[in-house]
N, C-alpha and C positions, 0 to 999 in steps of 0.2 A: 854561426849558421846553419841552416839545416838543407838539404836538396832532396829531392822527390825523384823516384825515377821517372817520372813524367818528364821532367826538364830536360834529362839527359838525352844524346843523340841515341839512336838506337845501338850505333856499332860500338859506343863506348860500354853499353848496358849490354851487347853481347859479350864484351872483352872482361865486363865483371863477373860475369857469370861461369864465364870458362874458368877464370882465376879461382873463385869459391870452390868450384867443382873440383878443380885440380890439388887444391889444400884440405881438402877432403877424403884421401884415401878410404877411411873406413867405411864409407858407404858406397865403395866401387865395390864388383863383385870378386875384385883380387887380380891377380897376375897371371899370364897362361904364356909359360917358354914353352918356345916352339926349337927344338934342336934336331941336329944328324950330326953325326960323327964326332960328338962332344963327349968325354969322360963322364962319369957318374961324379966322381970329387969336382970337377970344374963345376956341373950343373947342380949337384948339392949346395957349392960356395957361393951360388947367386939366387936361391931361395932363402928370401927371409923368413916368409911367415908361412910354412908348409899346410896351415888350415885354410889359407887362402890362394892359395899357390897351386897351378894345375899343370903337368908337363905334359907334353907332346911331344913322343920321342920318335922318329922316323929311324928306324933301325934297318940299314943296309943288308947285314947277315946275323947270324945268329949268335955271334960274340957281339957286336952292338946291342942286340935285343938283350943279353945276359947282362950288360951294363946297366941298361935302362932299369931290366929287375931287381939290381941293388938299390936303386931310388926307392921301391916300393920297401925295401926289408927297412931303409932309415925314415919312412913313413910319409915320404912325398908322393902325392897321389900322381901318376902314371899312366898314359894312353899311351902304347906302342903300336907304332905302325910296321909293321915288317914287309919287307921288299927289298928287290934289287933297286938299283941307281935307276935303271928307267923303266921300272914295273909302271906301267899305266894304274893300275888301280893304288899303287902306294903313291903318286905323283898326284893320283885325283885327289888324296886323304887331306893334303896340304894346299889343295886348289880353293878359289873363292867359295865355290859351292859345297866341297868338302870341310872346311874351316868351320863352317856356318852350322854344320849337320852335326861336327862332332862336339863343338865347345857354342851351344846354340845363344850364350849369354856373351860373345868373342867381343860383342862390341862394347860392353861394358867394362871389359876387364882392360889394362895394361898390357901391350904385349912384348915379349922379347924374342927376339932371335936368334941362335947361335948357329955354326957350324960353315961349312964351305961356302965359299965366295955366291957359288950359283945359286945353292940350295936358299941361301939367304937372297939373292936377289928374285926368285924364282917365290920366295914366301911374301917377300914384300910387295910385291907386284899383286899377288894374292888379298892382301891385306886391304891394297890401296882399292880393288876392286868392291871389298867391302863397304868400304868408308863413304864410297862415290853410291852404293846404292840404300845406305841408310840415312 
């Protein structure tokens, strides 16, 4: 028995499209890992494919920035946003507008967020705003 997509309900067609899209990760842009306050070893352990992974690291002080630079030495592409915890420029970089400017293909990437609870909550809010715009 063959079934054409014309006879399937639209919701089922959409679900099948999403399932197929999720099964083919090689067609996606890769992974974006957004982190703050997490050591280089912990981040490196989560990078499975350095060629398809971008790390956006928010460093609150020079020590954290140096830890993020260690990842570059390991071959992981890292964008470092430096600034104290309440620095408006650093906070703007991980806002919805900042993320879309720094990572133009963010909607095509799998995004993972690591760090303190407040940071994760803030970034997830920014990501939800981006998804609403898309």
